[in-house]
C-alpha positions as CSV (number, residue, x, y, z in Angstrom):
1,M,-0.1,0.0,0.0
2,Q,2.8,2.3,0.6
3,N,3.5,2.6,-2.9
4,E,0.3,3.6,-4.3
5,V,-0.8,7.3,-4.4
6,A,-1.8,9.0,-1.2
7,Q,-6.0,9.8,-1.4
8,G,-5.2,12.6,1.1
9,G,-5.0,16.4,1.3
10,F,-5.2,19.8,3.4
11,D,-7.5,21.1,5.6
12,D,-7.4,25.3,5.9
13,D,-5.2,25.6,8.7
14,H,-2.5,22.7,9.2
15,D,0.6,25.1,9.6
16,D,1.0,23.8,13.2
17,N,1.5,20.5,12.6
18,S,-0.7,19.5,15.3
19,T,-1.4,15.7,14.2
20,G,1.6,15.3,11.3
21,R,-1.0,14.3,8.9
22,W,-3.4,15.3,6.4
23,P,-7.5,14.8,5.8
24,V,-8.7,13.7,2.8
25,S,-9.2,16.1,-0.3
26,R,-9.4,15.0,-3.8
27,R,-6.5,17.3,-4.7
28,L,-4.1,14.9,-4.8
29,V,-5.3,13.0,-7.4
30,E,-4.5,15.5,-10.0
31,R,-2.0,14.9,-12.6
32,V,-1.1,18.5,-12.8
33,M,0.5,20.9,-10.4
34,R,1.0,24.4,-10.0
35,A,4.7,25.8,-10.5
36,M,6.8,29.1,-10.4
37,V,9.3,28.4,-13.6
38,C,12.0,30.0,-15.6
39,D,12.0,29.4,-19.3
40,E,15.7,30.8,-19.7
41,F,18.3,32.2,-17.3
42,G,17.9,35.9,-16.1
43,G,16.6,38.2,-13.8
44,P,13.5,37.7,-11.3
45,E,11.3,38.6,-14.3
46,Q,11.8,35.4,-15.6
47,F,9.3,33.6,-13.3
48,R,6.4,32.6,-14.8
49,E,3.3,30.8,-13.3
50,R,2.7,27.5,-15.1
51,E,0.5,24.0,-14.8
52,M,3.2,21.5,-15.2
53,D,2.7,17.6,-15.0
54,R,3.0,15.9,-12.3
55,P,6.6,15.0,-11.3
56,P,7.6,11.2,-11.4
57,I,10.0,9.8,-8.5
58,G,12.7,7.2,-8.8
59,P,12.3,3.7,-6.7
60,N,14.5,5.2,-3.6
61,S,12.5,8.6,-3.8
62,V,9.4,10.2,-2.3
63,L,7.0,13.1,-3.6
64,V,5.9,15.3,-1.5
65,R,3.3,17.7,-1.7
66,L,4.6,21.1,0.0
67,T,2.9,23.5,2.2
68,H,6.1,26.2,2.0
69,A,9.4,26.6,0.5
70,G,12.4,28.2,1.3
71,V,14.0,30.8,-0.8
72,N,18.2,30.8,-0.6
73,P,20.7,32.9,-2.7
74,G,21.3,29.6,-4.3
75,D,18.2,30.1,-5.9
76,A,19.3,33.3,-7.0
77,R,22.7,32.2,-8.7
78,I,21.0,28.9,-10.3
79,R,18.5,31.4,-12.0
80,Q,21.1,33.5,-13.1
81,G,23.2,30.7,-14.9
82,Q,26.0,30.5,-12.5
83,F,26.0,26.9,-11.9
84,V,25.8,26.0,-15.7
85,P,29.3,23.9,-15.7
86,R,28.4,22.3,-12.5
87,A,25.0,20.7,-13.3
88,R,22.3,19.8,-16.2
89,H,19.6,22.5,-16.3
90,H,16.1,21.2,-17.3
91,F,13.7,23.8,-18.9
92,P,11.1,25.1,-17.9
93,M,13.1,25.0,-14.6
94,V,11.3,25.1,-11.5
95,L,13.7,26.4,-8.9
96,G,14.1,25.8,-5.1
97,L,16.2,23.7,-2.9
98,E,14.2,23.5,0.4
99,G,10.7,22.7,1.5
100,A,8.0,21.2,3.9
101,G,5.0,19.3,3.2
102,F,3.5,15.9,3.4
103,V,4.4,12.7,1.4
104,E,2.0,12.1,-1.2
105,E,3.8,8.9,-3.1
106,I,6.6,6.9,-2.2
107,G,9.4,5.1,-4.5
108,L,9.2,1.4,-5.5
109,S,11.9,0.6,-2.9
110,G,9.9,2.0,-0.3
111,S,10.8,4.5,2.3
112,P,10.9,5.2,6.3
113,F,8.3,7.6,5.5
114,E,4.5,6.9,5.6
115,L,2.0,8.3,2.9
116,G,0.7,11.4,4.4
117,Q,3.6,12.2,6.8
118,A,5.3,15.7,7.7
119,V,8.5,16.4,6.4
120,Y,11.0,18.5,5.8
121,G,14.4,18.9,4.2
122,F,16.9,19.2,1.1
123,F,15.6,18.7,-2.5
124,L,18.7,18.6,-4.7
125,H,19.2,16.6,-7.8
126,D,22.2,16.0,-10.3
127,Y,20.2,18.2,-12.3
128,V,18.4,21.2,-11.9
129,G,14.7,21.4,-12.8
130,D,12.5,19.9,-9.9
131,G,12.6,22.0,-7.1
132,T,10.2,23.3,-4.3
133,Y,8.7,26.3,-6.0
134,A,5.7,24.3,-6.9
135,E,2.8,22.1,-5.4
136,L,4.7,18.8,-5.4
137,A,8.5,18.0,-5.6
138,P,10.3,14.7,-5.7
139,T,13.4,14.0,-3.3
140,R,15.6,11.2,-2.0
141,S,14.2,10.2,1.5
142,T,17.6,10.3,2.6
143,Q,17.4,14.1,2.7
144,L,14.6,14.3,4.4
145,V,13.8,14.1,8.0
146,P,10.1,14.4,10.1
147,V,8.7,17.6,11.2
148,P,9.3,17.5,15.0
149,P,5.8,18.3,17.1
150,G,5.2,21.6,17.2
151,I,7.3,23.3,14.7
152,P,5.2,24.9,12.2
153,M,5.4,23.7,8.5
154,R,6.7,27.4,7.5
155,E,9.8,27.0,9.9
156,A,10.6,23.5,9.0
157,A,10.8,24.4,5.2
158,A,13.3,27.5,5.9
159,V,15.7,25.2,7.7
160,A,17.5,22.6,5.5
161,C,19.6,24.5,3.0
162,A,20.6,27.7,5.0
163,G,20.6,25.8,8.1
164,G,22.6,22.4,7.4
165,T,25.3,24.9,5.7
166,A,25.9,26.8,9.1
167,M,25.9,23.5,11.0
168,V,28.5,22.1,9.0
169,L,30.4,25.3,8.9
170,V,30.6,25.7,12.4
171,E,30.3,22.2,13.9
172,E,32.3,20.2,11.3
173,L,34.6,22.5,9.7
174,L,35.4,25.0,12.6
175,Q,34.6,22.5,15.3
176,V,33.6,25.8,17.2
177,G,33.4,25.0,21.2
178,P,33.2,26.6,24.7
179,G,35.3,29.7,25.1
180,D,35.7,29.7,21.3
181,T,35.3,33.5,19.8
182,V,33.8,33.5,16.5
183,V,33.2,36.3,14.0
184,V,30.5,35.8,11.3
185,L,30.5,37.7,8.0
186,G,26.5,38.4,6.7
187,A,25.2,37.8,10.1
188,A,21.8,39.0,9.4
189,G,21.6,36.5,5.9
190,G,20.3,32.9,5.4
191,V,23.4,31.2,6.6
192,G,25.1,33.8,8.8
193,H,22.0,33.9,11.0
194,F,21.8,30.4,11.5
195,A,25.6,30.4,11.9
196,V,25.4,32.8,14.7
197,Q,22.7,30.4,16.6
198,V,24.8,27.5,16.0
199,A,27.9,28.8,17.5
200,V,26.2,30.6,20.5
201,A,24.5,26.6,20.9
202,S,28.3,25.7,21.1
203,G,29.3,28.0,23.6
204,A,30.7,30.2,21.6
205,E,31.3,34.3,22.1
206,V,29.9,35.6,18.8
207,I,30.7,38.9,16.9
208,G,28.3,39.4,13.8
209,V,29.2,41.5,11.1
210,A,25.9,43.5,9.8
211,R,24.5,46.7,8.5
212,S,23.5,48.9,11.6
213,S,19.6,48.4,10.5
214,N,20.4,44.7,11.7
215,H,22.3,45.2,14.7
216,E,19.0,44.5,16.7
217,F,18.3,41.2,15.0
218,V,22.1,39.9,14.8
219,R,22.0,40.7,18.6
220,G,18.6,38.9,19.1
221,L,20.2,35.2,18.1
222,G,23.0,35.7,20.6
223,A,25.6,37.6,19.3
224,A,27.7,39.3,22.1
225,H,28.9,41.9,19.5
226,V,28.0,43.6,16.2
227,V,29.9,45.3,13.8
228,D,29.1,47.6,10.7
229,Y,30.7,46.8,7.6
230,R,29.6,49.9,6.1
231,T,30.4,52.7,8.7
232,E,33.2,50.5,10.6
233,D,36.7,49.2,9.5
234,V,35.9,45.6,10.3
235,S,39.2,44.7,11.0
236,A,40.4,47.4,13.5
237,A,36.6,47.1,15.4
238,V,37.7,43.1,15.7
239,A,40.7,43.6,17.0
240,K,39.7,45.9,19.7
241,L,36.7,43.2,20.9
242,A,39.5,40.4,20.6
243,P,43.5,41.9,20.5
244,K,45.2,38.2,19.8
245,G,42.5,37.5,17.1
246,V,39.5,35.5,16.8
247,D,39.5,31.6,16.9
248,A,37.3,31.1,14.0
249,A,35.4,32.7,11.3
250,V,32.4,31.8,8.9
251,D,32.2,33.4,5.8
252,T,29.1,33.8,4.1
253,V,29.9,36.7,1.8
254,G,33.3,36.2,0.1
255,G,35.2,38.9,-2.0
256,A,37.0,41.2,-0.3
257,A,35.6,40.9,2.9
258,Q,37.0,37.3,2.8
259,A,40.4,38.3,2.2
260,Q,40.3,40.6,5.4
261,L,39.4,37.6,7.7
262,S,43.1,36.6,8.0
263,D,43.6,39.7,9.6
264,M,41.0,38.9,12.2
265,V,41.5,35.2,12.8
266,R,43.9,34.4,15.2
267,H,47.5,32.8,14.0
268,G,46.8,29.1,13.4
269,G,43.0,29.7,13.5
270,R,40.4,28.3,11.4
271,V,37.8,29.9,8.5
272,A,35.3,28.1,6.5
273,S,33.1,29.7,3.7
274,C,29.8,28.6,2.3
275,V,31.1,31.0,-0.9
276,H,34.3,30.3,-2.6
277,A,37.9,28.8,-1.7
278,A,40.4,31.1,-0.4
279,E,41.6,33.3,-3.1
280,T,44.6,35.0,-0.8
281,P,48.0,33.2,0.3
282,E,47.6,35.0,3.8
283,F,45.6,32.4,5.2
284,V,48.6,30.1,4.2
285,A,51.3,32.4,5.4
286,R,49.5,32.6,9.0
287,H,49.2,28.9,9.2
288,Q,45.1,29.4,9.0
289,S,43.3,26.7,8.3
290,F,40.4,27.4,5.2
291,E,37.8,25.1,4.2
292,Y,35.3,25.8,1.7
293,R,32.5,23.5,1.8
294,F,28.2,23.2,0.4
295,F,26.1,21.2,2.3
296,E,25.4,17.3,1.5
297,A,22.3,16.1,3.0
298,T,23.5,12.9,4.5
299,P,21.1,11.0,7.0
300,S,23.5,11.6,10.0
301,R,23.6,15.5,9.5
302,M,19.6,16.0,8.7
303,Q,19.0,13.9,12.1
304,R,21.9,16.2,13.5
305,L,19.7,19.2,12.3
306,N,16.8,17.7,13.2
307,E,17.8,17.8,17.0
308,H,18.9,21.8,16.7
309,V,15.3,22.3,15.5
310,A,13.3,20.2,17.7
311,S,15.3,21.7,20.9
312,R,15.0,25.2,19.2
313,R,18.5,25.9,19.4
314,V,18.6,26.4,16.0
315,R,15.7,28.6,14.4
316,P,15.0,30.5,11.2
317,R,13.8,34.0,11.6
318,I,11.1,34.3,9.1
319,T,11.1,38.1,7.9
320,R,9.1,37.5,4.7
321,E,6.3,35.5,4.0
322,L,4.9,35.2,0.3
323,P,2.5,33.6,-1.9
324,L,4.2,31.1,-4.6
325,S,3.0,33.6,-7.1
326,S,5.1,36.6,-5.5
327,V,8.5,34.8,-5.6
328,A,10.0,37.3,-8.2
329,E,9.7,39.7,-5.0
330,G,11.7,37.3,-2.8
331,H,14.4,36.8,-5.6
332,R,14.6,41.0,-5.9
333,A,15.5,41.4,-2.4
334,I,18.3,38.6,-2.7
335,D,19.7,40.3,-5.6
336,A,19.6,43.7,-3.7
337,G,21.3,42.4,-0.6
338,E,18.2,43.1,1.4
339,A,17.3,39.8,2.6
340,R,17.1,39.3,6.4
341,G,16.7,36.2,8.2
342,K,14.7,34.0,5.7
343,I,12.1,34.0,2.5
344,V,9.5,31.9,2.8
345,L,6.8,30.9,0.0
346,R,3.3,29.7,0.8
347,I,2.9,27.2,-1.3
348,D,-0.8,26.0,-0.7
349,D,-2.1,29.7,-1.4
350,A,-2.7,30.9,-4.4
351,S,-3.4,34.5,-3.7
């Protein structure tokens, strides 16, 4: 029975995930879905709302009927064509790397999840085109975890990509622990605001770097200090706070800001980036380790991330929630560098 299409659906108010299951509806037997697609690379104006065929699933995958999807800077980079050399892109292209919803269909090999179960996670494939800006999206069961009781679906949808990346940077690559001092570049952004929380949960003292309008937001995440990169010399400001240099640094910005980190981190300290590899020899000259890594959603990592979510040690700060049809608005905010915390799409809301 688990391999059959679920005969379930949504009620009018299921965001609190109080039951973890859906009530009955005839929507799930439909063979088409609503999606926001791009027919070519370009700006946010490329998005079009369209009816698409129900996506097929492989033997080790499940099909999820989404309630919400997270919007990430990585989505914008894909939209712009920056990943063309790294992956195949299928047009019309549905973007979206993360989301939350209910298991609707299970592949032939089975799944640890049940039909109708509330799940969230990563929707990354070996190609780009079947993302979460749609009513239905496929992914491997290994990239999903159950939504913990009491966690709203909108929050669960906004965790996997940026939250998982931050967890890998802070816990695995930097191995942050009690007593460490950590600088987070882009502390108000998607990955950055998670990195602040994970570092604080690990017992570190965090120095966040963000524009002044975001300082209260970053302090609310647990940062002990915040530096304004637009009005202050960041290296000098950090030196006053940590005269011997900080123990570790999280880079979510790249470019010239990344290069300055070698001056802020102590001799022999650690740097991790989710943007690009080191572009200056200064890190080597100061015997600083530098790690550049994307997030790979392994089962053990997803389980660890879910423990953070369930305990509320890590919580997405959703600052903008949009209907699916307004995804271009979210992308414009990302392109302009104005996105704070997380942007979320309501998939099951046609308004």
